[in-house]
KEBALO-809422 format. One record per residue: x, y, z of N, C-alpha, C in turn; residue in three letters. Coordinates in Angstrom, 1 decimal, always signed. Example, Ala and Ser with C-alpha at 12.3 -4.5 7.8 and 13.67 -1.06 7.14 Angstrom:
<nodes>
+13.2;-5.7;+7.8;+12.3;-4.5;+7.8;+13.2;-3.3;+7.8;ALA
+12.8;-2.2;+7.1;+13.7;-1.1;+7.1;+12.9;+0.0;+7.9;SER
</nodes>
This chain:
<nodes>
-33.1;+9.7;+13.8;-32.0;+10.4;+14.1;-31.3;+10.7;+12.8;UNK
-31.1;+12.0;+12.4;-30.4;+12.3;+11.3;-28.8;+12.3;+11.4;UNK
-28.2;+12.4;+10.4;-26.8;+12.5;+10.5;-26.1;+13.5;+11.4;UNK
-26.8;+14.6;+11.3;-26.3;+15.9;+12.0;-26.4;+15.6;+13.5;UNK
-27.5;+15.0;+13.8;-27.8;+14.7;+15.3;-26.7;+13.6;+15.7;UNK
-26.6;+12.6;+15.0;-25.6;+11.5;+15.2;-24.1;+12.1;+15.5;UNK
-23.7;+13.0;+14.5;-22.4;+13.5;+14.6;-22.3;+14.4;+15.8;UNK
-23.4;+15.1;+16.3;-23.3;+15.8;+17.5;-23.1;+15.1;+18.8;UNK
-23.3;+13.8;+18.8;-23.3;+12.8;+20.0;-21.7;+12.8;+20.2;UNK
-20.8;+13.0;+19.2;-19.4;+12.8;+19.5;-19.0;+14.1;+20.0;UNK
-18.8;+14.4;+21.4;-18.5;+15.4;+22.1;-16.9;+16.1;+22.0;UNK
-16.2;+14.9;+21.8;-14.8;+15.2;+21.5;-14.4;+15.6;+20.2;UNK
-14.0;+16.7;+19.9;-13.7;+17.2;+18.6;-12.6;+16.4;+17.9;UNK
-11.7;+16.0;+18.7;-10.6;+15.3;+18.0;-11.0;+13.9;+17.5;UNK
-11.9;+13.1;+18.4;-12.5;+11.8;+17.9;-13.3;+12.1;+16.6;UNK
-13.9;+13.2;+16.7;-14.9;+13.4;+15.7;-14.4;+13.8;+14.3;UNK
-13.3;+14.7;+14.4;-12.7;+15.1;+13.2;-11.7;+14.2;+12.7;UNK
-10.9;+13.7;+13.6;-9.7;+12.8;+13.1;-10.1;+11.3;+13.0;UNK
-11.1;+10.9;+13.5;-11.7;+9.5;+13.5;-12.9;+9.2;+12.8;UNK
-13.8;+9.9;+13.3;-15.1;+9.6;+12.7;-15.3;+10.1;+11.3;UNK
-14.9;+11.4;+10.8;-15.0;+11.8;+9.5;-14.4;+10.9;+8.6;UNK
-13.1;+10.4;+8.8;-12.5;+9.6;+7.8;-13.3;+8.3;+7.7;UNK
-13.9;+7.8;+8.7;-14.6;+6.5;+8.7;-15.9;+6.8;+8.0;UNK
-16.5;+7.9;+8.1;-17.8;+8.1;+7.3;-17.5;+8.4;+5.9;UNK
-16.4;+8.9;+5.6;-16.1;+9.3;+4.3;-15.9;+7.9;+3.4;UNK
-15.3;+7.0;+4.1;-15.1;+5.6;+3.5;-16.3;+4.9;+3.3;UNK
-17.3;+5.1;+4.1;-18.6;+4.4;+3.9;-19.7;+5.2;+3.3;UNK
-19.5;+6.4;+2.9;-20.4;+7.4;+2.3;-21.1;+6.7;+1.1;UNK
-20.2;+6.1;+0.1;-20.6;+5.7;-1.1;-21.8;+4.5;-0.9;UNK
-21.6;+3.7;+0.2;-22.6;+2.7;+0.5;-23.8;+3.2;+1.0;UNK
-23.8;+4.3;+1.7;-25.0;+4.9;+2.2;-25.7;+5.6;+1.3;UNK
-25.1;+6.2;+0.3;-25.7;+6.8;-0.9;-26.4;+5.8;-1.7;UNK
-25.8;+4.8;-1.9;-26.2;+3.6;-2.7;-27.5;+3.1;-2.1;UNK
-27.5;+2.7;-0.9;-28.7;+2.3;-0.3;-29.9;+3.2;-0.2;UNK
-29.7;+4.5;-0.1;-30.7;+5.5;+0.0;-31.3;+5.7;-1.6;UNK
-30.4;+5.9;-2.4;-30.9;+6.2;-3.9;-31.4;+5.0;-4.5;UNK
-30.9;+3.9;-4.5;-31.3;+2.6;-5.2;-32.3;+1.8;-4.5;UNK
-31.9;+1.4;-3.2;-32.7;+0.5;-2.5;-33.8;+1.1;-1.7;UNK
-33.6;+2.4;-1.2;-34.5;+3.0;-0.3;-35.8;+3.1;-0.7;UNK
-36.2;+3.6;-1.9;-37.8;+3.5;-2.3;-38.4;+2.3;-2.4;UNK
-37.6;+1.3;-2.5;-38.3;-0.1;-2.8;-38.1;-1.0;-1.6;UNK
-37.1;-0.8;-0.8;-36.8;-1.7;+0.3;-36.4;-0.8;+1.6;UNK
-37.6;-0.3;+2.2;-37.5;+0.6;+3.2;-37.0;-0.1;+4.5;UNK
-37.1;-1.5;+4.6;-36.6;-2.2;+5.8;-35.0;-2.1;+5.7;UNK
-34.4;-2.3;+4.4;-33.1;-2.1;+4.4;-32.4;-0.8;+4.9;UNK
-33.2;+0.3;+4.6;-32.7;+1.7;+5.1;-32.9;+1.7;+6.5;UNK
-33.9;+1.0;+7.0;-34.2;+1.0;+8.5;-32.9;+0.3;+9.2;UNK
-32.6;-0.8;+8.6;-31.5;-1.5;+9.0;-30.1;-0.7;+9.1;UNK
-29.8;-0.1;+8.0;-28.7;+0.6;+7.9;-28.9;+1.9;+8.9;UNK
-29.9;+2.4;+9.1;-30.0;+3.4;+10.2;-29.8;+2.9;+11.7;UNK
-30.3;+1.8;+12.0;-30.1;+1.0;+13.1;-28.6;+0.8;+13.4;UNK
-28.0;+0.4;+12.3;-26.4;+0.1;+12.3;-25.8;+1.3;+12.6;UNK
-26.3;+2.5;+12.1;-25.6;+3.8;+12.4;-25.7;+4.2;+13.9;UNK
-27.0;+3.9;+14.3;-27.2;+4.5;+15.7;-26.5;+3.5;+16.7;UNK
-26.3;+2.3;+16.4;-25.9;+1.3;+17.3;-24.4;+1.1;+17.4;UNK
-23.6;+2.0;+16.7;-22.2;+2.0;+16.6;-21.5;+1.6;+15.7;UNK
-22.0;+1.3;+14.6;-21.2;+1.0;+13.2;-20.1;+1.9;+13.0;UNK
-20.3;+3.3;+12.9;-19.4;+4.2;+12.6;-18.1;+4.3;+13.7;UNK
-18.9;+3.9;+15.2;-17.8;+3.8;+16.2;-16.6;+2.7;+15.9;UNK
-17.2;+1.6;+15.4;-16.3;+0.3;+15.3;-15.4;+0.8;+14.1;UNK
-15.8;+1.4;+13.0;-15.1;+1.8;+11.8;-14.1;+2.9;+12.2;UNK
-14.4;+3.8;+13.0;-13.5;+4.7;+13.5;-12.4;+4.2;+14.4;UNK
-12.7;+3.3;+15.3;-11.5;+2.5;+15.9;-10.7;+1.9;+14.7;UNK
-11.3;+1.2;+13.8;-10.4;+0.6;+12.9;-9.5;+1.7;+12.1;UNK
-10.2;+2.8;+11.9;-9.3;+3.7;+11.2;-8.2;+4.3;+12.1;UNK
-8.5;+4.5;+13.4;-7.4;+4.8;+14.1;-6.2;+3.8;+14.2;UNK
-6.6;+2.5;+14.3;-5.5;+1.5;+14.3;-4.9;+1.5;+12.9;UNK
-5.6;+1.4;+11.9;-4.8;+1.5;+10.7;-3.9;+2.7;+10.4;UNK
-4.4;+3.9;+10.9;-3.7;+5.1;+10.9;-2.5;+5.0;+11.8;UNK
-2.5;+4.5;+12.9;-1.3;+4.3;+13.7;-0.3;+3.4;+13.0;UNK
-0.8;+2.3;+12.6;+0.0;+1.4;+11.8;+0.8;+2.0;+10.8;UNK
+0.0;+2.8;+9.9;+0.6;+3.7;+8.8;+1.7;+4.6;+9.3;UNK
+1.4;+5.1;+10.3;+2.2;+6.1;+11.0;+3.7;+5.6;+11.3;UNK
+3.7;+4.4;+11.8;+5.0;+3.8;+12.2;+5.8;+3.5;+10.8;UNK
+5.0;+3.1;+10.0;+5.9;+2.8;+8.8;+6.3;+4.1;+8.1;UNK
+5.5;+5.2;+8.2;+5.9;+6.4;+7.5;+7.2;+7.0;+8.4;UNK
+7.0;+7.0;+9.6;+8.2;+7.5;+10.5;+9.4;+6.9;+10.2;UNK
+9.5;+5.4;+10.0;+10.6;+4.8;+9.4;+11.1;+5.3;+8.1;UNK
+10.1;+5.7;+7.2;+10.4;+5.9;+5.9;+11.1;+7.5;+5.9;UNK
+10.5;+8.3;+6.7;+10.9;+9.6;+6.9;+12.2;+9.9;+7.5;UNK
+12.6;+8.9;+8.4;+13.7;+9.0;+9.1;+13.4;+9.5;+10.7;UNK
+12.1;+9.5;+11.1;+11.8;+9.8;+12.4;+10.6;+10.7;+12.4;UNK
+10.0;+11.1;+13.6;+8.8;+11.8;+13.6;+9.2;+13.3;+13.1;UNK
+8.2;+14.0;+12.4;+8.4;+15.3;+12.0;+8.9;+16.3;+13.1;UNK
+8.4;+16.2;+14.4;+8.9;+17.0;+15.4;+10.3;+16.7;+15.7;UNK
+10.9;+15.4;+15.7;+12.1;+15.1;+15.8;+13.1;+15.6;+14.7;UNK
+12.5;+15.5;+13.5;+13.3;+15.9;+12.4;+13.6;+17.4;+12.4;UNK
+12.6;+18.2;+12.6;+12.6;+19.6;+12.6;+13.6;+20.2;+13.7;UNK
+13.6;+19.5;+14.8;+14.5;+19.9;+16.0;+15.9;+19.6;+15.7;UNK
+16.3;+18.7;+14.7;+17.7;+18.4;+14.5;+18.4;+19.7;+13.9;UNK
+19.5;+19.6;+14.3;+20.4;+20.7;+13.8;+20.5;+20.8;+12.4;UNK
+20.7;+19.5;+11.8;+20.9;+19.3;+10.3;+19.7;+19.6;+9.4;UNK
+18.7;+19.8;+10.1;+17.4;+20.0;+9.2;+17.3;+21.6;+9.3;UNK
+16.9;+22.1;+8.0;+17.1;+23.6;+7.8;+15.7;+24.3;+7.7;UNK
+14.6;+23.5;+8.1;+13.3;+24.1;+8.1;+13.1;+25.3;+9.1;UNK
+13.9;+25.3;+10.2;+13.9;+26.3;+11.1;+15.4;+26.9;+11.1;UNK
+15.6;+28.2;+11.2;+16.7;+28.9;+11.2;+17.7;+28.6;+12.6;UNK
+18.8;+28.6;+12.5;+19.7;+28.2;+13.7;+19.3;+28.9;+14.9;UNK
+19.2;+30.1;+14.8;+19.0;+31.1;+16.0;+17.6;+30.7;+16.7;UNK
+16.7;+30.6;+15.8;+15.2;+30.2;+16.5;+15.3;+28.8;+17.1;UNK
+16.0;+28.0;+16.4;+16.1;+26.6;+16.8;+16.8;+26.4;+18.2;UNK
+17.9;+27.3;+18.2;+18.5;+27.1;+19.5;+17.6;+27.6;+20.7;UNK
+16.8;+28.6;+20.5;+15.9;+29.1;+21.6;+15.0;+28.0;+21.8;UNK
+14.4;+27.3;+20.7;+13.6;+26.0;+21.0;+14.2;+25.2;+21.9;UNK
+15.5;+24.8;+21.5;+16.5;+23.8;+22.3;+16.6;+24.2;+23.7;UNK
+16.7;+25.4;+24.0;+16.9;+26.1;+25.4;+15.6;+25.9;+26.2;UNK
+14.3;+26.0;+25.5;+13.3;+26.0;+26.3;+13.0;+24.5;+26.5;UNK
+13.3;+23.7;+25.7;+13.2;+22.1;+25.8;+14.1;+21.7;+27.0;UNK
+15.3;+22.2;+27.0;+16.2;+21.6;+27.9;+15.9;+22.0;+29.3;UNK
+15.3;+23.4;+29.5;+14.8;+23.7;+30.8;+13.6;+22.8;+31.1;UNK
+12.8;+22.5;+30.2;+11.6;+21.8;+30.4;+12.0;+20.2;+31.0;UNK
+12.9;+19.6;+30.3;+13.1;+18.2;+30.6;+14.2;+17.9;+31.6;UNK
+14.9;+19.2;+31.8;+16.0;+19.1;+32.9;+17.2;+18.5;+32.3;UNK
+17.5;+18.5;+31.0;+18.7;+17.9;+30.3;+19.4;+18.9;+29.4;UNK
+20.7;+18.6;+29.2;+21.4;+19.7;+28.3;+21.0;+19.3;+26.8;UNK
+20.7;+20.2;+25.9;+20.2;+20.1;+24.6;+21.7;+19.7;+23.8;UNK
+21.7;+18.8;+22.9;+22.8;+18.5;+22.1;+23.2;+19.4;+21.3;UNK
+24.5;+19.6;+21.2;+25.1;+20.7;+20.1;+25.1;+20.0;+18.7;UNK
+25.4;+20.8;+17.7;+25.5;+20.2;+16.4;+26.5;+19.0;+16.2;UNK
+27.7;+19.4;+16.9;+28.7;+18.5;+16.8;+28.3;+17.0;+17.7;UNK
+27.7;+17.1;+18.8;+27.2;+16.1;+19.4;+26.0;+15.2;+18.7;UNK
+25.3;+16.0;+18.1;+24.3;+15.3;+17.4;+24.9;+14.5;+16.1;UNK
+26.0;+15.0;+15.4;+26.7;+14.2;+14.4;+27.3;+12.9;+15.1;UNK
+27.9;+13.1;+16.3;+28.6;+12.1;+16.9;+27.7;+11.0;+17.4;UNK
+26.6;+11.4;+18.0;+25.7;+10.4;+18.7;+24.2;+10.8;+18.4;UNK
+23.8;+10.6;+17.1;+22.4;+11.0;+16.8;+21.3;+10.3;+17.4;UNK
+21.6;+9.2;+17.9;+20.5;+8.5;+18.6;+20.2;+9.1;+20.0;UNK
+21.2;+9.6;+20.8;+21.1;+10.3;+21.9;+20.5;+11.6;+21.7;UNK
+20.8;+12.3;+20.7;+20.3;+13.5;+20.4;+18.7;+13.5;+20.1;UNK
+18.4;+12.3;+19.4;+17.0;+12.1;+19.0;+16.2;+11.8;+20.2;UNK
+16.9;+11.1;+21.2;+16.0;+10.9;+22.5;+15.8;+12.2;+23.2;UNK
+16.7;+13.1;+23.3;+16.3;+14.4;+23.8;+15.2;+15.0;+23.0;UNK
+15.3;+15.0;+21.7;+14.2;+15.7;+21.0;+12.9;+15.1;+21.1;UNK
+12.9;+13.7;+21.3;+11.5;+13.1;+21.6;+11.1;+13.5;+23.0;UNK
+12.1;+13.3;+24.0;+11.7;+13.7;+25.3;+11.2;+15.2;+25.4;UNK
+11.9;+16.1;+24.8;+11.4;+17.6;+24.6;+10.0;+17.7;+24.0;UNK
+9.8;+16.9;+23.0;+8.5;+16.9;+22.3;+7.3;+16.4;+23.2;UNK
+7.7;+15.4;+23.9;+6.6;+14.7;+24.8;+6.3;+15.7;+26.1;UNK
+7.2;+16.4;+26.6;+7.0;+17.5;+27.4;+6.3;+18.7;+26.9;UNK
+6.6;+19.0;+25.7;+5.9;+20.1;+25.0;+4.4;+19.8;+25.0;UNK
+4.3;+18.6;+24.3;+2.8;+18.2;+24.2;+2.0;+18.2;+25.6;UNK
+2.7;+17.9;+26.5;+2.0;+17.9;+27.9;+1.7;+19.3;+28.3;UNK
+2.5;+20.3;+27.9;+2.3;+21.6;+28.3;+1.4;+22.4;+27.6;UNK
+0.9;+21.8;+26.3;+0.0;+22.4;+25.4;-1.3;+21.6;+25.4;UNK
-1.8;+21.1;+26.4;-3.0;+20.3;+26.5;-4.3;+21.2;+26.5;UNK
-4.1;+22.4;+26.9;-5.2;+23.4;+27.1;-5.7;+23.8;+25.6;UNK
-6.9;+23.3;+25.2;-7.0;+23.6;+23.7;-7.5;+25.1;+23.4;UNK
-7.8;+25.7;+24.5;-8.2;+27.1;+24.4;-7.1;+27.9;+24.3;UNK
-6.0;+27.8;+25.0;-4.7;+28.5;+25.0;-3.9;+28.1;+23.7;UNK
-3.9;+26.9;+23.4;-3.3;+26.4;+22.1;-4.2;+25.8;+21.2;UNK
-5.1;+26.6;+20.7;-6.2;+26.2;+19.9;-5.4;+25.8;+18.3;UNK
-4.4;+26.6;+18.1;-3.8;+26.3;+16.7;-3.1;+25.0;+16.7;UNK
-2.4;+24.6;+17.8;-1.7;+23.2;+17.9;-2.8;+22.2;+17.9;UNK
-3.9;+22.5;+18.6;-5.0;+21.6;+18.6;-5.5;+21.2;+17.1;UNK
-5.7;+22.3;+16.5;-6.3;+22.3;+15.2;-5.3;+21.6;+14.1;UNK
-4.1;+22.0;+14.3;-3.2;+21.2;+13.4;-3.0;+19.7;+13.7;UNK
-3.2;+19.3;+15.0;-3.2;+18.0;+15.4;-4.3;+17.1;+14.9;UNK
-5.5;+18.0;+15.0;-6.8;+17.3;+14.4;-6.5;+17.0;+12.9;UNK
-6.1;+18.1;+12.2;-5.8;+17.9;+10.7;-4.7;+16.7;+10.4;UNK
-3.7;+16.5;+11.1;-2.9;+15.4;+10.9;-3.4;+14.2;+11.2;UNK
-4.3;+14.2;+12.3;-4.9;+12.6;+12.6;-6.0;+12.5;+11.6;UNK
-6.7;+13.4;+10.9;-7.6;+13.3;+10.0;-6.8;+12.6;+8.7;UNK
-5.7;+13.4;+8.2;-5.1;+13.0;+7.1;-4.4;+11.5;+7.1;UNK
-3.9;+11.3;+8.3;-3.3;+10.0;+8.7;-4.3;+8.9;+8.6;UNK
-5.4;+9.0;+9.3;-6.4;+7.9;+9.4;-7.1;+7.8;+8.2;UNK
-7.4;+9.1;+7.3;-7.8;+8.7;+6.0;-6.9;+8.0;+5.0;UNK
-5.7;+8.1;+5.2;-4.8;+7.5;+4.3;-4.6;+6.1;+4.8;UNK
-4.9;+5.8;+6.0;-4.8;+4.3;+6.5;-6.0;+3.5;+6.0;UNK
-7.1;+4.2;+5.7;-8.3;+3.7;+5.1;-8.4;+3.6;+3.6;UNK
-7.3;+4.1;+2.9;-7.3;+4.2;+1.5;-7.7;+2.9;+0.9;UNK
-7.3;+1.8;+1.3;-7.6;+0.6;+0.6;-8.9;+0.2;+0.7;UNK
-9.5;+0.4;+1.9;-10.9;+0.3;+2.2;-11.7;+1.2;+1.3;UNK
-11.3;+2.4;+1.4;-12.2;+3.4;+0.5;-12.2;+3.2;-0.9;UNK
-11.1;+2.7;-1.5;-11.2;+2.4;-3.0;-12.0;+1.1;-3.2;UNK
-11.7;+0.2;-2.3;-12.6;-0.9;-2.5;-14.2;-0.8;-2.5;UNK
-14.5;+0.1;-1.5;-16.1;+0.4;-1.4;-16.4;+1.2;-2.5;UNK
-15.7;+2.1;-3.1;-16.1;+2.8;-4.3;-16.1;+2.0;-5.5;UNK
-15.3;+1.1;-5.7;-15.4;+0.1;-6.9;-16.5;-0.8;-6.7;UNK
-16.8;-1.2;-5.4;-18.0;-2.2;-5.2;-19.4;-1.5;-5.5;UNK
-19.3;-0.3;-4.9;-20.7;+0.5;-5.2;-20.8;+0.9;-6.6;UNK
-19.8;+1.2;-7.3;-19.8;+1.6;-8.7;-20.3;+0.4;-9.5;UNK
-19.8;-0.8;-9.3;-20.2;-1.9;-10.0;-21.8;-2.3;-9.6;UNK
-22.1;-2.2;-8.4;-23.5;-2.5;-7.9;-24.3;-1.5;-8.6;UNK
-24.1;-0.1;-8.6;-25.0;+0.8;-9.1;-25.1;+0.8;-10.6;UNK
-24.0;+0.5;-11.3;-24.1;+0.3;-12.7;-24.9;-0.9;-13.1;UNK
-24.6;-2.0;-12.4;-25.4;-3.3;-12.7;-27.0;-3.0;-12.6;UNK
-27.2;-2.5;-11.3;-28.7;-2.0;-11.1;-29.4;-1.2;-12.1;UNK
-28.6;-0.2;-12.6;-29.2;+0.6;-13.7;-29.4;-0.1;-14.9;UNK
-28.3;-0.9;-15.4;-28.5;-1.7;-16.6;-29.7;-2.6;-16.5;UNK
-29.9;-3.3;-15.3;-30.8;-4.2;-15.2;-32.3;-3.6;-15.2;UNK
-32.3;-2.5;-14.4;-33.6;-1.8;-14.2;-34.3;-1.3;-15.6;UNK
-33.2;-0.9;-16.3;-33.5;-0.2;-17.6;-33.4;-1.1;-18.8;UNK
-33.2;-2.5;-18.4;-33.2;-3.5;-19.5;-32.1;-3.2;-20.6;UNK
-30.9;-2.6;-20.1;-30.0;-2.3;-21.1;-28.9;-3.5;-21.4;UNK
-28.9;-4.4;-20.5;-28.0;-5.5;-20.5;-28.1;-6.4;-21.7;UNK
-29.2;-6.9;-22.2;-29.3;-8.0;-23.1;-28.6;-7.6;-24.5;UNK
-28.9;-6.4;-25.1;-28.2;-6.1;-26.4;-27.5;-4.8;-26.1;UNK
-27.2;-4.3;-24.9;-26.5;-3.1;-24.7;-27.1;-2.0;-25.3;UNK
-28.5;-2.1;-25.4;-29.3;-1.0;-26.1;-29.1;+0.4;-25.3;UNK
-29.0;+1.4;-26.1;-28.9;+2.6;-25.5;-30.2;+3.4;-25.5;UNK
-31.2;+2.7;-26.1;-32.4;+3.7;-26.2;-33.1;+3.9;-24.9;UNK
-32.8;+3.2;-23.7;-33.4;+3.4;-22.5;-32.5;+4.4;-21.7;UNK
-31.5;+5.0;-22.2;-30.7;+5.9;-21.5;-31.5;+7.2;-21.0;UNK
-32.4;+7.5;-21.9;-33.2;+8.8;-21.6;-34.0;+8.5;-20.3;UNK
-34.0;+7.3;-20.0;-35.0;+7.0;-18.8;-34.0;+7.2;-17.4;UNK
-32.9;+7.2;-17.5;-32.0;+7.4;-16.3;-32.3;+8.7;-15.6;UNK
-32.6;+8.5;-14.4;-32.9;+9.7;-13.5;-31.6;+10.0;-12.7;UNK
-31.7;+11.4;-12.2;-30.6;+11.6;-11.2;-30.5;+10.8;-10.1;UNK
-31.6;+10.3;-9.6;-31.3;+9.3;-8.6;-30.5;+8.0;-8.8;UNK
-30.9;+7.7;-10.2;-30.1;+6.4;-10.7;-28.6;+6.7;-11.0;UNK
-28.4;+8.0;-11.3;-27.0;+8.2;-11.7;-26.1;+8.8;-10.5;UNK
-26.7;+9.2;-9.6;-25.9;+9.9;-8.4;-25.0;+8.9;-7.7;UNK
-25.5;+7.8;-7.4;-24.5;+6.8;-6.7;-23.3;+6.5;-7.5;UNK
-23.4;+6.4;-8.9;-22.3;+6.1;-9.9;-21.3;+7.3;-10.1;UNK
-22.0;+8.3;-10.2;-21.2;+9.6;-10.2;-20.4;+10.0;-9.0;UNK
-21.1;+9.7;-7.8;-20.5;+9.9;-6.6;-19.4;+9.0;-6.3;UNK
-19.5;+7.7;-6.7;-18.5;+6.7;-6.4;-17.3;+7.0;-7.2;UNK
-17.6;+7.5;-8.5;-16.3;+7.8;-9.4;-15.6;+9.0;-8.8;UNK
-16.5;+10.1;-8.2;-15.7;+11.1;-7.7;-14.8;+10.8;-6.5;UNK
-15.5;+10.0;-5.7;-14.7;+9.6;-4.4;-13.6;+8.8;-4.8;UNK
-13.7;+7.8;-5.9;-12.6;+7.0;-6.2;-11.3;+7.9;-6.7;UNK
-11.7;+8.9;-7.4;-10.7;+9.9;-7.8;-9.8;+10.5;-6.7;UNK
-10.7;+10.9;-5.6;-10.3;+11.5;-4.6;-9.3;+10.6;-3.6;UNK
-9.7;+9.3;-3.5;-9.0;+8.4;-2.7;-7.6;+8.1;-3.5;UNK
-7.6;+8.0;-4.8;-6.4;+7.5;-5.7;-5.5;+8.8;-5.6;UNK
-5.9;+10.0;-5.8;-5.2;+11.1;-6.2;-4.9;+12.1;-5.2;UNK
-5.9;+12.2;-4.2;-5.6;+13.3;-3.1;-5.3;+12.7;-1.8;UNK
-5.7;+11.4;-1.5;-5.3;+10.8;-0.2;-4.0;+10.1;-0.3;UNK
-2.9;+10.7;+0.0;-1.6;+10.2;-0.3;-0.7;+10.2;+0.9;UNK
+0.5;+9.5;+0.7;+1.4;+9.7;+1.9;+2.0;+11.2;+2.0;UNK
+2.0;+11.8;+0.7;+2.5;+13.2;+0.8;+1.7;+14.2;+1.6;UNK
+0.2;+13.8;+1.5;-0.6;+14.8;+2.2;-0.4;+14.5;+3.8;UNK
-0.3;+13.4;+4.2;+0.0;+13.1;+5.6;+1.3;+13.7;+6.1;UNK
+2.3;+13.5;+5.2;+3.7;+14.1;+5.5;+3.6;+15.8;+5.7;UNK
+2.8;+16.3;+4.9;+2.5;+17.7;+5.0;+1.8;+18.2;+6.1;UNK
+0.8;+17.4;+6.5;+0.0;+17.8;+7.6;+0.9;+17.5;+8.9;UNK
+1.8;+16.4;+8.8;+2.6;+16.2;+10.0;+3.6;+17.4;+10.3;UNK
+4.2;+17.9;+9.2;+5.1;+19.0;+9.4;+4.4;+20.3;+9.8;UNK
+3.2;+20.5;+9.2;+2.5;+21.7;+9.8;+2.2;+21.6;+11.5;UNK
+1.8;+20.3;+11.8;+1.6;+20.1;+13.3;+2.9;+20.4;+14.0;UNK
+4.1;+19.8;+13.5;+5.2;+19.8;+14.3;+5.7;+21.5;+14.3;UNK
+5.6;+22.0;+13.3;+6.0;+23.6;+13.4;+5.0;+24.2;+14.3;UNK
+3.8;+24.0;+14.4;+3.0;+24.8;+15.2;+3.2;+24.3;+16.8;UNK
+3.5;+23.1;+17.0;+3.8;+22.6;+18.1;+5.1;+23.2;+18.8;UNK
+6.1;+23.2;+17.9;+7.4;+23.6;+18.4;+7.3;+25.2;+18.6;UNK
+6.6;+25.8;+17.8;+6.4;+27.3;+17.9;+5.8;+27.7;+19.2;UNK
+5.0;+26.7;+19.8;+4.5;+26.9;+21.2;+5.4;+27.2;+22.3;UNK
+6.7;+26.8;+22.0;+7.8;+27.2;+23.0;+7.9;+28.6;+23.3;UNK
+7.7;+29.4;+22.3;+7.7;+30.9;+22.6;+6.5;+31.4;+23.4;UNK
+5.3;+30.6;+23.8;+4.2;+31.2;+24.4;+4.2;+30.6;+25.8;UNK
+5.0;+29.8;+26.0;+5.1;+29.1;+27.5;+5.7;+30.1;+28.4;UNK
+5.0;+30.2;+29.7;+5.3;+31.1;+30.8;+6.6;+30.8;+31.4;UNK
+7.4;+31.7;+31.9;+8.7;+31.4;+32.5;+8.4;+30.5;+33.7;UNK
+7.5;+30.8;+34.6;+7.3;+30.1;+35.7;+6.9;+28.6;+35.6;UNK
+6.4;+28.3;+34.3;+6.1;+26.8;+34.0;+7.4;+26.2;+33.7;UNK
+8.4;+26.8;+33.0;+9.7;+26.3;+32.8;+10.5;+26.1;+34.0;UNK
+10.4;+27.0;+34.9;+11.2;+26.8;+36.0;+10.6;+25.8;+36.9;UNK
+9.2;+25.7;+37.2;+8.8;+24.8;+38.0;+9.0;+23.2;+37.4;UNK
+8.9;+23.2;+36.0;+9.2;+21.8;+35.4;+10.7;+21.3;+35.7;UNK
+11.6;+22.3;+35.6;+13.1;+22.0;+35.6;+13.3;+21.5;+37.2;UNK
+12.7;+22.2;+38.0;+13.1;+21.9;+39.4;+12.5;+20.6;+39.9;UNK
+11.5;+20.1;+39.1;+10.8;+18.7;+39.6;+11.8;+17.5;+39.3;UNK
</nodes>
């Protein structure tokens, strides 16, 4: 079974893109190291790695990625002052103009059957106002579960999940890159007999297969350190919040009426 066939077994696109892909990225340097360095001389090792792949290794890591991502999410929400959806709906936030925001509040009020807080009420009792925004967001999420009708919302949700879980795995990703980098360099020095006197006359014997794990580990290490950041998670979170809240304008009136009467 090749990697494409394995990935195709994950029928749920959210699980695949938001959980499996971050897990595979964190393990990719190990896979490349095993194939390039140990594969030609130790086929049993490659077979064992393939068996681990088929028997649920990435599934275990993807569950771990989800747990780390959710744990990170709680800390980030505390740091930001709330969920991006809650923050965007607040009167004091200026990401959405006041007129459009009032329309969103009206839709959410009809959806949850509660009165939306005014700007003054939000200032006097921010906790109660946030409760309304969270309830409205939960209702809105329930109304946008059809991924065909709300494909843009679903796409941004997957992107946010990917960024969050990838950031949750950052420590593991950096450790894996450093470990594979050390192993590949050590293997190269040993195999080319460069270690004793740090001789460089054998460098010409280095092949692409020898250098690939080292170069890839360095590239991935750069990405983990400089590209996988809390800022990227925050940016994706607000993109998702914006797309979700904009869906207020696409909900049918009868849906709003039916929900408010329940």
